[in-house]
ROSE-66551 format. One record per atom (N, C-alpha, C): x, y, z; residue in one letter; residue number from 1; atom name. Coordinates in steps of 0.02 Angstrom, whole numbers, plus 50000, padded with zeros to 5 digits. Example, Ala and Ser with C-alpha at 12.3 -4.5 7.8 and 13.67 -1.06 7.14 Angstrom:
2
50660; 49716; 50390; A; 1; N
50615; 49775; 50390; A; 1; CA
50660; 49835; 50390; A; 1; C
50642; 49888; 50354; S; 2; N
50684; 49947; 50357; S; 2; CA
50645; 50002; 50394; S; 2; C
# end
This chain:
86
49075; 50649; 50667; M; 1; N
49116; 50607; 50625; M; 1; CA
49136; 50644; 50562; M; 1; C
49200; 50645; 50547; Q; 2; N
49224; 50678; 50486; Q; 2; CA
49211; 50634; 50426; Q; 2; C
49192; 50665; 50371; K; 3; N
49185; 50629; 50309; K; 3; CA
49250; 50637; 50270; K; 3; C
49271; 50584; 50236; L; 4; N
49333; 50585; 50198; L; 4; CA
49320; 50580; 50124; L; 4; C
49356; 50617; 50085; Y; 5; N
49352; 50615; 50012; Y; 5; CA
49422; 50607; 49986; Y; 5; C
49435; 50552; 49950; Y; 6; N
49503; 50536; 49931; Y; 6; CA
49518; 50556; 49859; Y; 6; C
49577; 50584; 49848; L; 7; N
49602; 50600; 49781; L; 7; CA
49658; 50552; 49765; L; 7; C
49657; 50524; 49705; K; 8; N
49710; 50478; 49685; K; 8; CA
49744; 50503; 49621; K; 8; C
49808; 50486; 49615; A; 9; N
49846; 50505; 49555; A; 9; CA
49833; 50454; 49500; A; 9; C
49825; 50479; 49440; I; 10; N
49812; 50437; 49382; I; 10; CA
49878; 50418; 49349; I; 10; C
49888; 50354; 49339; N; 11; N
49947; 50328; 49304; N; 11; CA
50013; 50353; 49333; N; 11; C
50017; 50355; 49398; Q; 12; N
50079; 50377; 49431; Q; 12; CA
50099; 50324; 49482; Q; 12; C
50164; 50316; 49491; E; 13; N
50188; 50268; 49541; E; 13; CA
50189; 50299; 49610; E; 13; C
50187; 50365; 49614; T; 14; N
50188; 50400; 49678; T; 14; CA
50117; 50407; 49705; T; 14; C
50108; 50396; 49770; N; 15; N
50042; 50405; 49800; N; 15; CA
50023; 50479; 49800; N; 15; C
49958; 50491; 49794; S; 16; N
49935; 50561; 49791; S; 16; CA
49952; 50599; 49855; S; 16; C
49954; 50566; 49913; D; 17; N
49969; 50603; 49974; D; 17; CA
50041; 50628; 49974; D; 17; C
50086; 50592; 49942; V; 18; N
50155; 50615; 49936; V; 18; CA
50159; 50675; 49890; V; 18; C
50122; 50673; 49835; I; 19; N
50122; 50729; 49788; I; 19; CA
50092; 50791; 49820; I; 19; C
50034; 50784; 49852; I; 20; N
49999; 50841; 49881; I; 20; CA
50037; 50870; 49940; I; 20; C
50070; 50826; 49980; D; 21; N
50105; 50848; 50040; D; 21; CA
50176; 50871; 50025; D; 21; C
50202; 50856; 49968; G; 22; N
50272; 50872; 49952; G; 22; CA
50289; 50945; 49962; G; 22; C
50354; 50958; 49969; E; 23; N
50376; 51026; 49982; E; 23; CA
50354; 51074; 49927; E; 23; C
50352; 51051; 49865; D; 24; N
50334; 51095; 49810; D; 24; CA
50260; 51112; 49809; D; 24; C
50218; 51063; 49826; A; 25; N
50146; 51076; 49826; A; 25; CA
50125; 51108; 49892; A; 25; C
50147; 51080; 49947; G; 26; N
50133; 51109; 50012; G; 26; CA
50060; 51120; 50029; G; 26; C
50018; 51073; 50009; L; 27; N
49945; 51082; 50018; L; 27; CA
49918; 51048; 50080; L; 27; C
49958; 51010; 50116; K; 28; N
49934; 50977; 50176; K; 28; CA
49909; 51029; 50226; K; 28; C
49847; 51020; 50251; G; 29; N
49818; 51066; 50299; G; 29; CA
49783; 51126; 50267; G; 29; C
49786; 51131; 50199; L; 30; N
49752; 51187; 50166; L; 30; CA
49677; 51185; 50180; L; 30; C
49648; 51242; 50195; K; 31; N
49576; 51246; 50211; K; 31; CA
49539; 51288; 50161; K; 31; C
49478; 51269; 50147; Y; 32; N
49432; 51310; 50108; Y; 32; CA
49365; 51305; 50144; Y; 32; C
49344; 51360; 50173; R; 33; N
49283; 51361; 50214; R; 33; CA
49285; 51304; 50264; R; 33; C
49238; 51256; 50261; G; 34; N
49236; 51202; 50310; G; 34; CA
49274; 51139; 50290; G; 34; C
49307; 51139; 50232; A; 35; N
49343; 51081; 50207; A; 35; CA
49418; 51092; 50216; A; 35; C
49455; 51037; 50225; M; 36; N
49526; 51041; 50236; M; 36; CA
49562; 50981; 50206; M; 36; C
49621; 50992; 50178; V; 37; N
49664; 50937; 50158; V; 37; CA
49689; 50907; 50223; V; 37; C
49678; 50842; 50233; S; 38; N
49694; 50810; 50297; S; 38; CA
49767; 50822; 50316; S; 38; C
49778; 50836; 50381; D; 39; N
49846; 50843; 50405; D; 39; CA
49877; 50776; 50424; D; 39; C
49837; 50722; 50419; K; 40; N
49863; 50655; 50433; K; 40; CA
49881; 50618; 50369; K; 40; C
49839; 50624; 50318; H; 41; N
49850; 50592; 50253; H; 41; CA
49825; 50640; 50200; H; 41; C
49870; 50674; 50167; S; 42; N
49850; 50730; 50125; S; 42; CA
49816; 50711; 50060; S; 42; C
49805; 50646; 50048; G; 43; N
49764; 50625; 49991; G; 43; CA
49690; 50630; 50007; G; 43; C
49674; 50646; 50070; F; 44; N
49604; 50650; 50092; F; 44; CA
49583; 50722; 50103; F; 44; C
49521; 50736; 50084; I; 45; N
49489; 50799; 50101; I; 45; CA
49440; 50783; 50157; I; 45; C
49443; 50822; 50211; V; 46; N
49399; 50809; 50268; V; 46; CA
49355; 50870; 50282; V; 46; C
49298; 50856; 50312; S; 47; N
49255; 50909; 50336; S; 47; CA
49275; 50923; 50408; S; 47; C
49308; 50978; 50420; Y; 48; N
49330; 50993; 50489; Y; 48; CA
49282; 51041; 50524; Y; 48; C
49240; 51076; 50484; D; 49; N
49194; 51125; 50514; D; 49; CA
49130; 51129; 50473; D; 49; C
49092; 51073; 50473; N; 50; N
49028; 51071; 50438; N; 50; CA
49033; 51092; 50365; N; 50; C
49080; 51064; 50329; A; 51; N
49090; 51081; 50259; A; 51; CA
49029; 51064; 50217; A; 51; C
49013; 51108; 50171; S; 52; N
48960; 51093; 50123; S; 52; CA
48990; 51054; 50065; S; 52; C
48947; 51028; 50023; C; 53; N
48970; 50993; 49963; C; 53; CA
49012; 51040; 49921; C; 53; C
48990; 51101; 49913; E; 54; N
49028; 51150; 49873; E; 54; CA
49096; 51165; 49903; E; 54; C
49101; 51167; 49970; D; 55; N
49166; 51178; 50002; D; 55; CA
49214; 51123; 49983; D; 55; C
49192; 51060; 49988; V; 56; N
49234; 51003; 49972; V; 56; CA
49253; 51003; 49898; V; 56; C
49205; 51015; 49855; L; 57; N
49219; 51015; 49783; L; 57; CA
49268; 51071; 49764; L; 57; C
49260; 51129; 49793; E; 58; N
49305; 51185; 49776; E; 58; CA
49376; 51170; 49801; E; 58; C
49382; 51141; 49860; L; 59; N
49449; 51123; 49884; L; 59; CA
49480; 51070; 49839; L; 59; C
49440; 51022; 49817; M; 60; N
49465; 50972; 49770; M; 60; CA
49490; 51006; 49707; M; 60; C
49452; 51053; 49681; R; 61; N
49472; 51090; 49621; R; 61; CA
49539; 51125; 49631; R; 61; C
49547; 51156; 49688; I; 62; N
49609; 51192; 49703; I; 62; CA
49668; 51144; 49705; I; 62; C
49660; 51088; 49740; V; 63; N
49714; 51039; 49746; V; 63; CA
49730; 51009; 49678; V; 63; C
49679; 50989; 49641; I; 64; N
49689; 50958; 49576; I; 64; CA
49725; 51006; 49528; I; 64; C
49703; 51068; 49525; S; 65; N
49734; 51116; 49478; S; 65; CA
49805; 51134; 49500; S; 65; C
49817; 51141; 49565; T; 66; N
49884; 51157; 49589; T; 66; CA
49934; 51102; 49573; T; 66; C
49914; 51039; 49586; V; 67; N
49958; 50982; 49572; V; 67; CA
49970; 50976; 49497; V; 67; C
49919; 50986; 49457; Y; 68; N
49928; 50982; 49384; Y; 68; CA
49974; 51038; 49359; Y; 68; C
49963; 51099; 49383; D; 69; N
50004; 51156; 49361; D; 69; CA
50077; 51147; 49380; D; 69; C
50091; 51120; 49439; K; 70; N
50159; 51114; 49463; K; 70; CA
50195; 51052; 49437; K; 70; C
50158; 50996; 49429; F; 71; N
50191; 50933; 49413; F; 71; CA
50165; 50899; 49350; F; 71; C
50110; 50924; 49322; G; 72; N
50080; 50891; 49264; G; 72; CA
50048; 50825; 49281; G; 72; C
50033; 50815; 49344; I; 73; N
50002; 50752; 49368; I; 73; CA
49928; 50763; 49377; I; 73; C
49889; 50717; 49349; I; 74; N
49816; 50722; 49354; I; 74; CA
49792; 50683; 49415; I; 74; C
49754; 50717; 49457; L; 75; N
49721; 50686; 49515; L; 75; CA
49647; 50681; 49500; L; 75; C
49616; 50629; 49525; E; 76; N
49543; 50624; 49518; E; 76; CA
49515; 50595; 49583; E; 76; C
49453; 50612; 49599; P; 77; N
49422; 50585; 49660; P; 77; CA
49405; 50511; 49652; P; 77; C
49411; 50473; 49706; E; 78; N
49390; 50403; 49704; E; 78; CA
49314; 50397; 49708; E; 78; C
49281; 50449; 49732; I; 79; N
49208; 50448; 49737; I; 79; CA
49179; 50468; 49670; I; 79; C
49118; 50447; 49656; K; 80; N
49083; 50468; 49596; K; 80; CA
49043; 50531; 49614; K; 80; C
49054; 50584; 49576; I; 81; N
49020; 50647; 49588; I; 81; CA
48959; 50650; 49542; I; 81; C
48901; 50661; 49571; V; 82; N
48839; 50661; 49532; V; 82; CA
48806; 50730; 49538; V; 82; C
48781; 50757; 49484; G; 83; N
48743; 50818; 49486; G; 83; CA
48783; 50881; 49476; G; 83; C
48849; 50876; 49473; T; 84; N
48891; 50934; 49462; T; 84; CA
48957; 50909; 49434; T; 84; C
48997; 50954; 49408; K; 85; N
49061; 50936; 49380; K; 85; CA
49117; 50962; 49425; K; 85; C
49171; 50925; 49428; L; 86; N
49228; 50945; 49466; L; 86; CA
49269; 50990; 49422; L; 86; C
# end
């Protein structure tokens, strides 16, 4: 069973999956070790190959920083992260 981790846009009318998947960001399907931006709904990070916590967090960091750098839009995880910082 794949675990899902959702990223949402803060104070934006556009859904995060549209922002992440858009032609300019082009992050849909991006992989980092065992974690991947879902190819079905790009607002989700999935474990496609036994992703570790660090795999998921690093991919979240990549997506968050890329979207912010390109669009100035802040994404944040819907889950509460404990014991480390994103």
